[in-house]
N, C-alpha and C positions, 0 to 999 in steps of 0.2 A: 546514789540516785539523785541527791540534791545537786551534785556537780553536773550530772547529765542534763537535769532540768535547767540549771543556770546556763549551760552551754547552748541548749536548744533555744532558750529565750534570747540570748545574745545573737545567735544566728538568725532567728526570726526578725529581730530588730534591725539587723544589718540588711536583711533582704527587703524589709519594708522601706528602709531609708533609700536603698539603691533603686527600688521601684519608683519611689516618689521622685527621686532625682531624674530618672529616665523620663517620667511623665512630664515633669516641668521642663526639662531640657528639650523634650520632643516638641513642645509648644513654641520653642524659640527658633526663629529663622534669621538667616542673614540674606538680605536682598542685595545682589550685585548692583553696581552703579549703572546709571543711564548711559546712553551712547555718546559717540563722538559728534562733533559738529560736522555738518555737510560742507565740505570745502568748495563745492560748486556754487555756494552762496557768495564766495569771496573771489574766486578766480575769474575775474571779468564780469561778475554779476552786476556791477554798477555801470557797465557799458551796455548800451541798448542794442548794439549790433556786434557781430563778429568782426566786422571791419574796424570798429572802434577799439576792440580788444587788441587786434594786431597793430593798430596805430599807436598804442601806448608805448612810451619810450622811458628809459631811465632818466631821472632828473635829480638824483641825490647829489648833494655837495659833500666833499670830503675835507676833513674827517667827518663822517656821518654819525649823527645821533640815531639811536634805535629805540623805538617804543615796543614794548612787549606785552602781550595779552593772551590769556588762556580762554578758549571758547569751548563750549560743549553743546550737546543737543538741547532743543527747547525744553524748558522746565526740568533741567538737569537735577538729578538727585544722587547723592551717595551718603553713607552713614555719617561721615565727618561733616560735610557741608550742611546737612540737615540740622546738626547741633549748633553749628557756627553761624548759620544764616548767610553763607558766603556766595550766593548765586544771584545774579542781577539780569533783568531784562525779559521781555516777551518777544515773540515773533519767530524768526527762523533759527535762532540760536540763543544761547545764554552765555554770559560772561561770568567766570569764576573769579571772585574778588579776594579770596583768601588764599594764602600760600599753604598748601597741605604738606608738601615735602620739598618744595623748591627752596634752595639755600642761597644766601647772598654770594657764596663762592661760585655757584653755577653762573650767575649773571656777571660776576667779575671776570670769568673766563672770556666772555664776549667782550667786555669793556676793555680788556687788556690787548685785544687784537689790534694790529696796525690799521690805521685809517678809521678807527672807531672813536667818535667824539663823546660818547656817553651812552648810558642805557637807562631807560626810565619805564616804569609800569604805567599802564593806562588805567586811570581811576574811573569808577562808575559815575563820579560826579560830572565827568565830561561827556557822558553818553546819554542819549535819549532812552526812554523806556522801551520803545519799539525798535527792535534790531532786525534788519532785513538783509543787509549786505556788508561788504567791506567799507562802504561809504561812511557809515557811522563811526567805525574804528579809525579810518584815515582822518576824518575831521577832528576826532579827539587827539590823534597823534600830531596833527598840524598845530593845534593849540599849544602843545608841548614843544613845538619846534623840532619834532623828530623827523628826520629825513626818510627813515625806513620804518617799517612795521613788521615785527615778527609775531605771527599768529600761530598758536600751537593748541593741540587737542589730544585726548586719549580715547582709545577704544579698548575697553577692558572687559573680559568675559571669563567665566569659570566653566570648567568642563570635567566630566568624569574621566575622560581620556582625550587624547589629542584630536580624535576624529568625531567625537560626539557633539551634539548640538549644545549651545550655551545653556547653562542652568539659570532658570528664572528665580529660584530660591534655593537655599542650602540649609538643611536642618542642622541645628547645633546640638552637640552633646551626644549624638548617636554614631554608631559605626566607627569606632576608634581606628580601625584599620583601613578605612575608606581612603582612596587616593583621589585627590582633586587637583586639577591643573589650572593655573591662571595664565591667561594670554593677554599681553598688552601690546598695542601698536600706538606709538607716539608719532604724530605727524605735525609738520609745520610748513608754513608759507612765509617767505621773506618778500615783502611787497614795498614798492615805492609809494611813499605817502602822497606825493603830489599827483601821480599819474595812474596808480594802480598796477604798474608794470610788475610782473612776477620775476624776481631775481633768482629764486631757488625754491624747489619743493623738496622737503626732507622727510625721511621716515625711518624709524627704527622699531625693532621688535624685541620683546622680552617674554620668555616662557619658562615657568618653573613649577615643579611639583611641590605642593604644600603638605607639611607634616600634619599628623592627626591633631596635635595640640592646638593648631590654629583654630579649630572649630569648637573651642571651649566657650567662646563668647563672641558677641558682635564686635567688641573692641579688638580682640585678637585677630578675628577674620579681616576686619577692615585695615588693621595694621599691616597684614600680609599684602593686601591690595595696594596700599600706599608704597610699601617697599618695592614691589614689582614696578609700579609706575615711576618711582624715583629712579630705578635702574634704567628704565627706558628713556627717561628725561635726560639723564646724564649722558647716555649714548647719543641722544639727539643733539645735545650741545657739542659733543665731539664731532658729529657730522657737520654742524654749522662751522666749526673751526676749520675743518678740512675744505669746505666749499667757499669760505670767505675770500681767499685770494682770487678765485675765478669770478666771484661776484664783483669785486673791486675792478678787476680788469675789464669785465663786461660793461660795467657802468661807465668807466672812463672812455671806452671806445664807442659809447652810445648804442650798444647792442647791435 
């Protein structure tokens, strides 16, 4: 009898502990990151007329130095940058000033290409607080003597399945068999610092199904987001490498 009572107490204790865990976990949510930057703010936005946009010509000198900057939607937020305070600017877009997953090796791949004279990041110290178009970024690149400017952004969303609408929040700790997909689109523009001429528009996509243990905490959920964005970014660097010979030829021929 005592053994049965002891077993019942242990079962009851475990049930209470499990219920408490479920309740606490059910209160925790992961909020997906904000959106991508609107590239229409950059592609000729600093030109007042369409005629001026068409009149823009390549003016880069070779070997060309390249300034690189990540931009996102206005007031951009994700779990990592909220903790690190790595978002700058108000207006039509934000600049992400911290490296989340970008590695030196990624930028070295660009730096090692023929006719590339160097790669440098655009510091927020060179930017005004109000960001409206590519003009602010190109002026900062000019101060660094960068002939070209590579602007990149991410559009990341989570879905219950491939065709569902994007999830606004994801509950943590519940439904261990739940399947959630993350979709990432990495986009970039390669622009002439002097004239705003667009040398190339690049885009890559990454899609993966996330395992149930991803949803144990905000940290693990955001780590999965970063891994997907990192894969998309590395693919974007690959697209840059493939397009670079055409960029150089186009620039030398004056488009």
